[in-house]
Every structure is written in C-alpha cells, then in structure tokens.
FIKOLTOR-355934 format. One record per residue: residue in one letter; residue number from 1; x, z, y of N, C-alpha, C, O in turn. Coordinates in pm, whole numbers, plus 50000, padded with zeros to 5 digits. Layout:
N
 residu num   npx   npz   npy  capx  capz  capy   cpx   cpz   cpy   opx   opz   opy
      a NUM     X     Z     Y     X     Z     Y     X     Z     Y     X     Z     Y
...
# end
This chain:
269
 residu num   npx   npz   npy  capx  capz  capy   cpx   cpz   cpy   opx   opz   opy
      m   1 50073 50009 49891 49963 50011 50006 50079 50001 50130 50049 49938 50231
      v   2 50169 50044 50122 50306 50060 50234 50353 49932 50270 50394 49895 50380
      e   3 50342 49863 50154 50431 49713 50215 50363 49672 50252 50379 49631 50367
      a   4 50219 49648 50179 50106 49559 50247 50056 49609 50390 50005 49528 50467
      l   5 50069 49727 50423 50092 49746 50579 50121 49725 50652 50071 49679 50754
      r   6 50287 49775 50602 50418 49687 50674 50389 49531 50704 50422 49483 50812
      e   7 50326 49452 50603 50358 49321 50610 50237 49272 50721 50264 49180 50798
      i   8 50123 49328 50725 50022 49345 50813 50095 49364 50957 50155 49270 51010
      f   9 50089 49436 50990 50140 49517 51121 50278 49418 51152 50279 49399 51274
      s  10 50370 49363 51101 50461 49275 51150 50434 49149 51164 50496 49067 51232
      k  11 50326 49132 51088 50273 48971 51172 50183 48978 51265 50186 48922 51374
      k  12 50077 49068 51211 50026 49074 51345 50036 49147 51505 49957 49140 51598
      y  13 50164 49218 51494 50235 49247 51617 50334 49216 51687 50364 49237 51805
      n  14 50401 49142 51566 50541 49030 51556 50679 49177 51562 50785 49201 51619
      l  15 50612 49221 51490 50757 49342 51466 50813 49331 51382 50756 49293 51280
      e  16 50988 49364 51381 51051 49342 51282 51054 49406 51170 51054 49526 51199
      k  17 51058 49386 51021 51022 49515 50938 51132 49578 50903 51114 49674 50828
      c  18 51278 49546 50943 51384 49670 50939 51333 49766 51076 51362 49885 51084
      k  19 51277 49718 51149 51253 49867 51247 51071 49919 51230 51036 49963 51339
      l  20 51011 49921 51176 50884 49944 51117 50934 50034 50956 50995 50027 50849
      s  21 50830 50139 51072 50853 50249 50916 50736 50317 50946 50701 50329 51064
      f  22 50621 50399 50785 50539 50494 50809 50585 50604 50724 50623 50596 50607
      l  23 50579 50700 50794 50530 50868 50717 50390 50888 50706 50293 50901 50780
      k  24 50423 50883 50555 50293 50898 50488 50239 51097 50472 50306 51197 50446
      l  25 50144 51084 50492 50048 51236 50499 49979 51270 50456 49888 51210 50512
      y  26 49900 51377 50331 49826 51363 50307 49678 51417 50389 49710 51454 50502
      h  27 49570 51427 50372 49458 51474 50427 49348 51523 50369 49288 51447 50292
      a  28 49303 51638 50387 49171 51661 50325 49167 51677 50140 49073 51722 50074
      g  29 49264 51640 50102 49282 51718 49909 49315 51566 49878 49356 51466 49937
      d  30 49277 51603 49758 49264 51440 49659 49123 51379 49624 49110 51259 49600
      a  31 49048 51444 49622 48890 51359 49662 48922 51237 49658 49027 51185 49696
      p  32 48840 51194 49615 48853 51005 49639 48801 50953 49793 48833 50851 49855
      s  33 48698 51075 49833 48643 51029 49967 48730 51098 50087 48708 51108 50208
      s  34 48854 51149 49990 48968 51197 50133 48998 51075 50212 48945 50964 50207
      k  35 49079 51113 50274 49196 50996 50416 49338 51042 50392 49371 51161 50399
      i  36 49421 50941 50362 49492 50912 50386 49563 50907 50542 49506 50848 50634
      l  37 49708 50983 50564 49733 50942 50688 49850 50906 50714 49942 50984 50688
      f  38 49867 50820 50754 50023 50725 50779 50069 50748 50945 49995 50705 51034
      f  39 50178 50808 50972 50224 50765 51105 50257 50666 51158 50302 50617 51054
      v  40 50277 50583 51237 50379 50434 51263 50492 50450 51333 50500 50489 51449
      f  41 50590 50418 51252 50699 50462 51409 50788 50307 51401 50862 50271 51309
      y  42 50753 50231 51532 50895 50152 51551 51023 50211 51664 51014 50279 51766
      s  43 51141 50150 51593 51238 50170 51650 51251 50356 51683 51325 50402 51769
      g  44 51188 50416 51617 51195 50546 51641 51032 50600 51695 50967 50696 51652
      k  45 51003 50521 51782 50885 50588 51826 50762 50580 51747 50758 50511 51645
      t  46 50657 50650 51794 50529 50691 51720 50450 50605 51793 50415 50637 51906
      l  47 50408 50475 51732 50276 50390 51756 50110 50406 51764 50026 50366 51844
      g  48 50106 50465 51675 50000 50549 51629 49973 50602 51500 50078 50646 51453
      v  49 49867 50619 51412 49781 50655 51328 49734 50547 51237 49672 50447 51275
      i  50 49765 50572 51119 49652 50470 50964 49590 50592 50912 49623 50694 50850
      k  51 49487 50541 50960 49361 50571 50823 49365 50522 50712 49403 50405 50704
      i  52 49334 50581 50615 49266 50474 50501 49219 50608 50377 49278 50714 50357
      i  53 49088 50553 50305 49011 50624 50257 49090 50584 50091 49121 50478 50037
      r  54 49104 50741 50047 49170 50727 49900 49106 50627 49836 49172 50523 49827
      d  55 48985 50627 49783 48898 50545 49694 48808 50498 49789 48733 50557 49867
      a  56 48836 50350 49764 48777 50225 49851 48621 50225 49863 48556 50179 49957
      e  57 48581 50276 49768 48429 50305 49704 48384 50379 49855 48270 50364 49897
      y  58 48478 50456 49924 48414 50542 50020 48468 50458 50152 48489 50518 50257
      n  59 48481 50373 50145 48524 50287 50259 48381 50277 50359 48419 50258 50475
      a  60 48309 50281 50355 48173 50259 50423 48202 50450 50551 48214 50463 50673
      s  61 48201 50530 50462 48249 50610 50576 48346 50649 50692 48339 50713 50797
      l  62 48450 50572 50617 48584 50543 50740 48515 50450 50839 48536 50481 50957
      q  63 48438 50345 50819 48390 50244 50881 48305 50303 50971 48266 50271 51083
      h  64 48285 50402 50892 48155 50448 51036 48221 50580 51115 48146 50638 51194
      e  65 48319 50617 51102 48412 50704 51144 48434 50606 51285 48381 50619 51395
      c  66 48538 50501 51236 48564 50382 51333 48478 50363 51402 48509 50404 51513
      d  67 48353 50309 51401 48258 50276 51463 48210 50419 51561 48219 50399 51682
      a  68 48175 50517 51531 48189 50661 51602 48281 50613 51749 48253 50588 51866
      q  69 48366 50617 51690 48506 50661 51780 48490 50547 51883 48512 50583 51998
      i  70 48452 50403 51863 48446 50349 51963 48361 50373 52010 48377 50341 52127
      k  71 48238 50428 51991 48074 50426 52061 48129 50567 52152 48115 50563 52274
      a  72 48179 50663 52101 48249 50786 52182 48292 50737 52272 48240 50763 52381
      s  73 48413 50640 52268 48504 50595 52376 48427 50539 52503 48429 50587 52616
      e  74 48372 50450 52470 48265 50368 52565 48122 50472 52627 48030 50430 52697
      e  75 48138 50594 52582 48061 50640 52631 48096 50741 52731 48017 50799 52805
      k  76 48211 50754 52725 48302 50816 52857 48260 50925 52868 48208 50960 52974
      i  77 48273 51046 52716 48214 51167 52722 48272 51273 52829 48393 51278 52852
      m  78 48193 51342 52882 48246 51428 52973 48357 51560 52982 48339 51676 52944
      n  79 48437 51520 53025 48577 51611 52990 48650 51601 52887 48733 51689 52863
      v  80 48631 51473 52791 48634 51475 52672 48725 51326 52649 48704 51224 52716
      s  81 48835 51340 52533 48880 51252 52538 48862 51191 52357 48849 51270 52264
      v  82 48864 51063 52341 48886 51052 52237 49002 50955 52162 49041 50859 52229
      p  83 49060 50974 52023 49136 50856 51988 49086 50711 51989 48980 50658 51956
      k  84 49177 50677 52028 49133 50544 52063 49171 50423 51932 49287 50407 51894
      i  85 49069 50357 51882 49114 50245 51806 49128 50160 51817 49033 50083 51829
      i  86 49264 50116 51821 49354 50023 51848 49288 49888 51758 49241 49787 51810
      d  87 49296 49908 51657 49264 49782 51539 49178 49854 51427 49127 49966 51434
      s  88 49173 49764 51324 49078 49819 51232 49090 49695 51120 49104 49588 51180
      g  89 49090 49677 50934 49070 49586 50916 49062 49635 50748 49006 49733 50700
      f  90 49147 49515 50674 49142 49570 50554 49257 49532 50464 49272 49412 50442
      v  91 49339 49617 50412 49450 49600 50315 49421 49598 50178 49465 49703 50132
      g  92 49358 49518 50071 49347 49464 49975 49198 49509 49979 49128 49472 50074
      k  93 49145 49589 49878 49029 49651 49889 48983 49745 50036 48876 49743 50099
      h  94 49107 49825 50060 49067 49909 50150 49073 49885 50263 49136 49785 50298
      f  95 49020 49956 50344 48942 49971 50480 49049 50025 50580 49130 50092 50515
      f  96 49075 50024 50685 49201 50103 50760 49142 50105 50882 49071 50022 50940
      t  97 49195 50246 50920 49176 50261 51095 49353 50272 51156 49437 50349 51111
      y  98 49371 50180 51258 49492 50215 51337 49443 50278 51485 49388 50211 51573
      e  99 49468 50386 51492 49465 50469 51626 49541 50521 51711 49648 50541 51653
      t 100 49546 50544 51786 49706 50639 51921 49668 50771 51842 49567 50828 51801
      f 101 49762 50784 51843 49867 50921 51822 49790 51013 51948 49738 50967 52049
      v 102 49797 51141 51913 49753 51270 52004 49852 51328 51970 49879 51311 51851
      f 103 49915 51387 52024 50046 51479 52062 49991 51606 52117 50020 51656 52226
      g 104 49896 51659 52015 49846 51775 52093 49858 51858 51940 49928 51837 51841
      e 105 49722 51991 51982 49735 52106 51893 49635 52135 51845 49569 52155 51947
      a 106 49589 52148 51788 49416 52192 51689 49412 52335 51751 49485 52432 51733
      v 107 49260 52310 51862 49304 52440 51938 49276 52621 51840 49314 52730 51880
      g 108 49205 52593 51719 49208 52698 51640 49117 52778 51673 49051 52778 51777
      k 109 49109 52881 51545 49041 53042 51553 49067 53103 51661 48977 53160 51723
      k 110 49203 53101 51707 49243 53224 51790 49213 53210 51931 49188 53299 52013
      n 111 49221 53051 51949 49210 53024 52110 49045 52985 52121 48993 52961 52230
      a 112 48997 52982 52036 48879 52912 52045 48783 52902 52100 48718 52797 52101
      l 113 48731 53060 52185 48658 53078 52263 48737 53059 52427 48677 53067 52534
      k 114 48853 53038 52413 48908 52969 52551 48852 52836 52559 48877 52804 52675
      y 115 48793 52741 52506 48754 52660 52545 48570 52615 52554 48515 52517 52604
      i 116 48518 52728 52489 48406 52723 52473 48321 52651 52646 48223 52576 52648
      d 117 48383 52696 52746 48312 52633 52872 48348 52467 52863 48258 52394 52905
      v 118 48441 52416 52824 48461 52275 52772 48336 52216 52674 48280 52107 52686
      i 119 48320 52283 52608 48226 52269 52486 48088 52239 52526 48011 52148 52495
      g 120 48076 52361 52617 47897 52354 52698 47899 52248 52801 47803 52175 52826
      a 121 48013 52242 52860 47998 52113 52968 47999 51983 52899 47952 51878 52943
      y 122 48047 52000 52804 48052 51864 52684 47883 51812 52680 47821 51714 52721
      q 123 47849 51954 52597 47707 51970 52577 47561 51932 52666 47448 51894 52637
      s 124 47633 51966 52785 47514 51957 52871 47539 51836 52940 47468 51838 53040
      s 125 47621 51709 52934 47663 51628 52945 47548 51476 52836 47521 51358 52854
      v 126 47521 51577 52734 47431 51504 52637 47298 51484 52627 47219 51562 52574
      t 127 47267 51350 52692 47099 51352 52713 47018 51351 52542 47039 51310 52428
      k 128 46917 51426 52618 46827 51450 52513 46711 51376 52460 46642 51336 52554
      k 129 46669 51347 52359 46611 51209 52351 46481 51296 52310 46450 51402 52365
      k 130 46405 51227 52195 46268 51285 52194 46235 51376 52178 46319 51446 52121
      k 131 46108 51445 52209 46093 51620 52183 46050 51594 52003 45991 51505 51942
      i 132 46101 51695 51974 46066 51672 51798 45987 51834 51843 45998 51891 51951
      a 133 45907 51881 51721 45845 51951 51715 45877 52020 51632 45918 51966 51529
      i 134 45871 52207 51642 45951 52263 51497 45909 52270 51382 45984 52277 51284
      s 135 45738 52268 51374 45696 52256 51258 45717 52106 51140 45679 52095 51023
      a 136 45777 52025 51212 45805 51899 51161 45971 51888 51140 46002 51807 51053
      i 137 46063 51943 51193 46180 52035 51119 46161 52132 51041 46254 52154 50964
      h 138 46032 52227 51031 46081 52316 50946 45997 52237 50802 46029 52270 50688
      q 139 45908 52151 50822 45812 52140 50699 46002 51977 50596 46007 51945 50477
      i 140 46050 51953 50650 46133 51860 50601 46279 51972 50539 46354 51963 50442
      f 141 46269 52050 50626 46381 52151 50535 46312 52219 50453 46390 52223 50359
      s 142 46192 52294 50410 46073 52331 50338 46030 52253 50218 45976 52302 50118
      s 143 46068 52086 50243 46038 52017 50169 46154 52044 49991 46120 52019 49875
      v 144 46308 52108 50050 46371 52103 49923 46416 52192 49877 46497 52272 49922
      e 145 46349 52183 49743 46339 52268 49614 46472 52389 49605 46557 52369 49518
      i 146 46484 52514 49697 46591 52571 49677 46541 52693 49678 46468 52712 49776
      k 147 46552 52787 49606 46506 52884 49562 46598 53069 49621 46567 53185 49593
      n 148 46671 53032 49676 46768 53094 49743 46715 53185 49892 46732 53160 50011
      e 149 46650 53290 49826 46654 53445 49943 46716 53401 50095 46644 53383 50193
      k 150 46855 53388 50095 46881 53326 50270 46852 53199 50298 46849 53174 50418
      y 151 46826 53100 50215 46738 52966 50229 46611 53007 50312 46577 52982 50428
      q 152 46548 53087 50201 46415 53098 50288 46346 53191 50362 46225 53178 50378
      s 153 46425 53309 50423 46467 53372 50511 46504 53333 50666 46486 53383 50777
      l 154 46578 53192 50601 46547 53136 50743 46479 53023 50764 46434 52994 50875
      l 155 46466 52950 50658 46328 52886 50709 46175 52962 50783 46101 52928 50875
      q 156 46176 53091 50676 46044 53194 50763 46087 53214 50908 45994 53183 50982
      e 157 46203 53257 50980 46243 53267 51092 46231 53125 51148 46232 53135 51271
      l 158 46224 53052 51128 46237 52952 51185 46102 52849 51203 46084 52761 51287
      s 159 46019 52892 51098 45847 52886 51117 45772 52988 51216 45655 52971 51253
      n 160 45864 53111 51260 45768 53133 51335 45865 53144 51501 45899 53244 51564
      q 161 45887 53004 51529 45951 52927 51656 45827 52909 51700 45734 52906 51620
      t 162 45808 52894 51829 45723 52829 51874 45740 52696 51965 45646 52628 52007
      e 163 45906 52666 51992 45945 52574 52086 45958 52507 51997 45949 52528 51876
      h 164 45989 52379 52080 46012 52264 52024 46213 52239 52016 46286 52333 52045
      v 165 46246 52161 51992 46373 52064 51976 46353 51917 52050 46248 51853 52066
      f 166 46485 51885 52088 46502 51704 52103 46598 51678 52014 46663 51764 51954
      g 167 46611 51535 52002 46667 51436 51905 46808 51461 51990 46815 51529 52092
      g 168 46888 51410 51943 47010 51381 52004 47141 51335 51942 47139 51329 51819
      t 169 47247 51304 51999 47355 51225 51887 47466 51315 51894 47539 51329 51992
      n 170 47475 51365 51803 47614 51440 51803 47732 51427 51704 47720 51390 51587
      h 171 47868 51467 51775 47950 51487 51668 47954 51537 51517 48029 51481 51436
      s 172 47901 51604 51494 47796 51716 51392 47917 51737 51306 47915 51710 51186
      d 173 48052 51798 51386 48139 51852 51317 48232 51934 51390 48343 51985 51374
      l 174 48143 51925 51474 48278 51990 51597 48293 52127 51597 48203 52205 51626
      t 175 48422 52161 51559 48488 52309 51545 48593 52340 51606 48614 52243 51678
      f 176 48693 52435 51627 48768 52453 51650 48933 52358 51572 49049 52351 51613
      m 177 48867 52304 51458 49005 52223 51400 48989 52095 51455 49075 52008 51472
      n 178 48870 52094 51481 48845 51952 51522 48852 51937 51669 48800 51831 51704
      v 179 48889 51992 51745 48927 51975 51913 49091 52010 51928 49132 52112 51874
      l 180 49177 51930 51997 49259 51944 52015 49301 51929 52176 49233 51863 52255
      v 181 49419 51998 52211 49499 51980 52382 49606 51946 52316 49667 51978 52214
      d 182 49616 51852 52424 49741 51770 52469 49728 51812 52612 49626 51798 52679
      n 183 49851 51869 52657 49882 51936 52803 49700 51971 52851 49611 52042 52804
      k 184 49712 51884 52957 49538 51941 52962 49430 51837 52921 49308 51851 52935
      d 185 49483 51753 52878 49345 51694 52775 49305 51744 52656 49362 51801 52563
      i 186 49182 51706 52680 49036 51760 52553 49072 51666 52445 49113 51580 52523
      y 187 49087 51626 52356 49051 51581 52260 48954 51562 52127 49028 51613 52042
      f 188 48840 51523 52059 48768 51544 51980 48812 51447 51864 48815 51327 51891
      i 189 48845 51486 51742 48887 51421 51629 48800 51417 51518 48685 51455 51541
      d 190 48831 51374 51387 48727 51316 51266 48565 51331 51301 48492 51429 51285
      w 191 48532 51186 51359 48442 51135 51424 48332 51103 51234 48221 51050 51230
      e 192 48403 51149 51125 48318 51091 51005 48168 51103 50965 48091 51040 50892
      n 193 48160 51227 51056 48008 51287 51079 47976 51258 51140 47861 51297 51118
      y 194 47965 51167 51296 47873 51153 51401 47746 51111 51326 47731 51062 51214
      g 195 47651 51147 51432 47507 51143 51431 47458 51217 51312 47338 51240 51298
      e 196 47542 51254 51233 47465 51360 51045 47306 51448 51101 47187 51418 51090
      r 197 47364 51539 51149 47281 51641 51277 47214 51620 51375 47213 51699 51470
      a 198 47122 51475 51374 47075 51460 51468 46988 51545 51621 46931 51504 51723
      i 199 47011 51639 51579 46904 51765 51718 46970 51784 51841 47088 51809 51815
      w 200 46957 51785 51922 47082 51728 52025 47095 51973 52055 47012 52063 52044
      g 201 47192 51971 52078 47266 52088 52094 47299 52138 51996 47339 52254 52002
      l 202 47297 52075 51880 47343 52164 51751 47540 52156 51765 47604 52243 51704
      d 203 47592 52083 51820 47766 52021 51868 47740 52164 51932 47721 52254 51850
      f 204 47737 52201 52071 47776 52310 52078 47785 52465 51984 47873 52541 51944
      v 205 47611 52454 51977 47592 52589 51865 47676 52611 51731 47690 52720 51677
      h 206 47730 52493 51687 47783 52452 51574 47941 52525 51593 48003 52580 51502
      y 207 47983 52510 51729 48124 52539 51761 48131 52679 51821 48238 52740 51822
      f 208 48017 52732 51874 47979 52860 51957 47974 52997 51799 48021 53109 51782
      i 209 47906 52921 51733 47870 53001 51584 48043 53046 51479 48060 53137 51398
      r 210 48133 52948 51525 48242 52950 51425 48312 53012 51511 48383 53104 51471
      a 211 48310 52980 51643 48451 53081 51744 48411 53239 51706 48480 53340 51703
      h 212 48315 53223 51686 48256 53408 51667 48236 53455 51547 48168 53555 51521
      d 213 48334 53339 51413 48352 53450 51281 48229 53461 51204 48220 53552 51122
      n 214 48090 53343 51230 48002 53290 51191 47907 53472 51215 47819 53487 51130
      h 215 47922 53595 51316 47822 53699 51326 47669 53633 51379 47622 53530 51429
      s 216 47617 53802 51316 47475 53738 51321 47407 53718 51452 47462 53781 51542
      y 217 47300 53647 51490 47282 53570 51593 47223 53703 51701 47191 53667 51814
      d 218 47215 53806 51678 47224 53955 51807 47328 53928 51895 47321 53887 52011
      i 219 47433 53957 51821 47581 53931 51887 47617 53795 51913 47695 53784 52007
      l 220 47583 53685 51856 47597 53586 51939 47542 53563 52027 47595 53491 52112
      s 221 47376 53626 52052 47307 53625 52179 47356 53709 52295 47338 53661 52407
      q 222 47427 53845 52284 47497 53888 52373 47604 53864 52439 47635 53928 52540
      h 223 47726 53699 52353 47790 53695 52415 47764 53566 52474 47830 53546 52576
      f 224 47672 53455 52432 47589 53394 52524 47529 53397 52644 47490 53300 52708
      k 225 47523 53537 52680 47462 53594 52821 47622 53583 52902 47607 53530 53012
      t 226 47721 53609 52884 47842 53608 52931 47895 53482 52971 48006 53466 53021
      l 227 47795 53374 52942 47924 53259 52952 47870 53192 53090 47752 53183 53125
      e 228 47987 53146 53161 47991 53062 53249 47923 52927 53224 47851 52868 53304
      i 229 47947 52900 53137 47841 52723 53148 47728 52770 53011 47776 52803 52902
      k 230 47630 52769 53026 47546 52765 52937 47409 52680 52928 47309 52720 52988
      p 231 47407 52535 52835 47424 52427 52785 47253 52421 52791 47189 52321 52822
      m 232 47193 52559 52752 47103 52524 52664 47024 52703 52710 47086 52802 52747
      t 233 46886 52691 52691 46861 52863 52720 46854 52921 52598 46878 52858 52495
      r 234 46812 53076 52599 46833 53152 52504 46769 53138 52360 46798 53158 52242
      d 235 46650 53088 52449 46511 53003 52288 46604 52909 52230 46639 52925 52113
      e 236 46668 52773 52326 46680 52721 52242 46822 52722 52124 46858 52633 52046
      l 237 46879 52855 52149 46997 52883 52111 46962 52906 51948 47002 52855 51844
      a 238 46833 53044 51995 46786 53072 51837 46743 52987 51737 46753 52993 51615
      i 239 46692 52904 51815 46641 52794 51751 46702 52713 51653 46672 52697 51535
      l 240 46822 52650 51747 46927 52587 51680 47015 52661 51568 47063 52625 51461
      y 241 47014 52780 51640 47098 52895 51535 47068 52886 51362 47137 52867 51262
      l 242 46902 52916 51399 46855 52887 51311 46896 52764 51167 46925 52768 51048
      v 243 46869 52637 51305 46856 52500 51244 47013 52467 51193 47014 52384 51103
      d 244 47138 52513 51230 47242 52476 51204 47294 52581 51093 47382 52542 51016
      k 245 47249 52704 51080 47263 52725 50938 47167 52675 50817 47212 52702 50706
      l 246 47064 52620 50820 47028 52577 50743 47070 52461 50674 47057 52444 50553
      y 247 47143 52350 50783 47202 52241 50772 47336 52319 50663 47326 52306 50541
      d 248 47438 52387 50715 47502 52445 50654 47472 52498 50504 47549 52475 50411
      f 249 47362 52564 50492 47333 52640 50358 47330 52465 50274 47373 52464 50159
      l 250 47302 52390 50308 47206 52286 50265 47350 52204 50209 47356 52173 50090
      e 251 47456 52173 50298 47564 52094 50289 47603 52155 50167 47594 52087 50064
      k 252 47653 52298 50160 47736 52366 50087 47684 52396 49940 47746 52434 49841
      s 253 47527 52361 49961 47488 52396 49826 47486 52274 49754 47533 52273 49640
      d 254 47440 52177 49800 47396 52022 49743 47402 51909 49861 47320 51885 49950
      t 255 47530 51846 49828 47588 51724 49933 47457 51651 49932 47396 51662 50038
      v 256 47387 51566 49823 47287 51470 49819 47172 51533 49875 47132 51478 49978
      l 257 47102 51642 49834 47001 51704 49923 47018 51671 50074 46954 51592 50144
      y 258 47126 51755 50106 47180 51756 50290 47213 51622 50320 47263 51621 50432
      k 259 47209 51521 50275 47173 51402 50330 47074 51325 50328 47074 51227 50403
      e 260 46963 51350 50243 46863 51328 50234 46779 51389 50387 46719 51327 50475
      v 261 46809 51544 50367 46765 51618 50500 46776 51547 50621 46683 51514 50695
      c 262 46953 51517 50643 46987 51428 50721 46913 51372 50766 46866 51395 50877
      k 263 46879 51269 50684 46819 51105 50711 46675 51138 50787 46636 51115 50902
      k 264 46614 51199 50677 46497 51242 50707 46446 51304 50868 46345 51280 50933
      i 265 46563 51395 50895 46556 51450 51027 46559 51323 51149 46476 51320 51241
      s 266 46653 51236 51134 46758 51166 51194 46629 51061 51247 46613 51008 51357
      d 267 46531 51051 51104 46451 50932 51124 46324 50980 51237 46258 50882 51272
      i 268 46282 51097 51292 46189 51122 51332 46227 51198 51491 46150 51241 51576
      c 269 46400 51192 51488 46410 51229 51603 46467 51088 51743 46479 51119 51861
# end
C-alpha cells in the first residue's frame, strides 16, 4: 500500500520518489473499520496526513468523514477550524483522504473545561432547524426492546418532559479528545459520525457531560449556571442530557439498533 501511495503522490504532485517518505501510524485499534494514518513527508517537511480504512468494505465511513470535513470547512464554523481535505481517491480498492496536518494537541480531560466557552460559542452559532416534539423522540427510543433498568429509567424521565427539541447538524462525537489546540487555533477532528445524532445542542451537551466526567444532571446543572456562554436554557440542557444518555446507552449496547434509531430520528428532524 505504501508503494502504491508513493506512486500516486509522485505522479500527481510531481515529486521525486527519493524525497517522498511515509510514517505509518495505527489509529483506533485493529478492527476492520479502524483507520490507518500515514504522515507524508517531502524533503523532511510534513506535507499532510493520509487516512485509509483498514478494510475496504468500510470505505463509505471514510467517504462520509471526507464529505463532512469539506462541508464543515465551507460552512466556516464560528471560532473553529477543520483540517482541510487536500485530495481524496482510491489506492486499489481502498478509499483515502489526504488532509492538512494540525500541529496541535488534544485538549484532553485535564483541560476540557478551559475550552467550554469555545464549545458553547460554536453550539450557539449552529442553526436550529425543524421543531420536534419530545413525544416523537421518546416513541423512537422506546420502540427499541431493551429491558434494562437504567435505559427504562431514562425513557421515563424523558416522557415527563413537556418541552420540544430542534433538529440540527452535529459533529456527533465532540469530546475533549477530538478538539485540538494549535497555538490560538481550535480544530475539530474525526468527523466520521457527522450528522448521526441529528438533534440540535447535543454537541455541546456531549462535550459538557464528558468534561465533567459523566456526573449526575444535578451536578452538571450547578456547573451550567456558572458558564459565561450558555448556548441553551437549563430546560433544554435537561432534555438533551437525557437524549444524549439514551444515545450513548444504545451505542454501547447494540450498534445496529443504535444506527437504526439515529436514522429514524434523523428522518423526522
């Protein structure tokens, strides 16, 4: 694969083979759907990063991520940057993306709360779309046959809510490990789940919950009051907390059911 990549890049970008080198890095384990990353160097300088899915049967996942990054770049997300897709194509049966390399570090759990206002400002800039009744969301989650006490408890709490939610396009995996800091620039990376959780506000709530180490809603609510930038009301936070927890439970319990629920909710949003 490395030789095939070298050939493609040498011809496409008129580079001399002897000056082109790759550093192979493994990403996300050995699962067939995991990505392999290659740093691309030319005369000792970093040109960018190539991503390839380990098993070509999962090409669609990387193609989705590629399209999402392009779209996010075009939308110019408030106060946030996205690694630019320079090129994409195929190496044999494998789809690849070639993107700019960000010389930054993940925010990480220790510093997660330092960037909460950046996440809040980003979420505030995302447009709310169609209004959705809580009953419709509850019906879709309750249609899944999971006889788990925690899941059923979350469902019951959601059924007691009287407010509504809005559709919205999300990164859908916005955590402190997917936010990079490069000097003063903030980057969102890993866009493979883009649009999956199609309810407005879940990017902020997903990040906020994990920045607080998945504490109870009561603790989160107290911390929410102290924020400088509040992208939502406390009532919205309460609902979105339950929805995000339900999504998380499904994703960890049954990936197929999780995808089905995501699709059904996306369809009504």
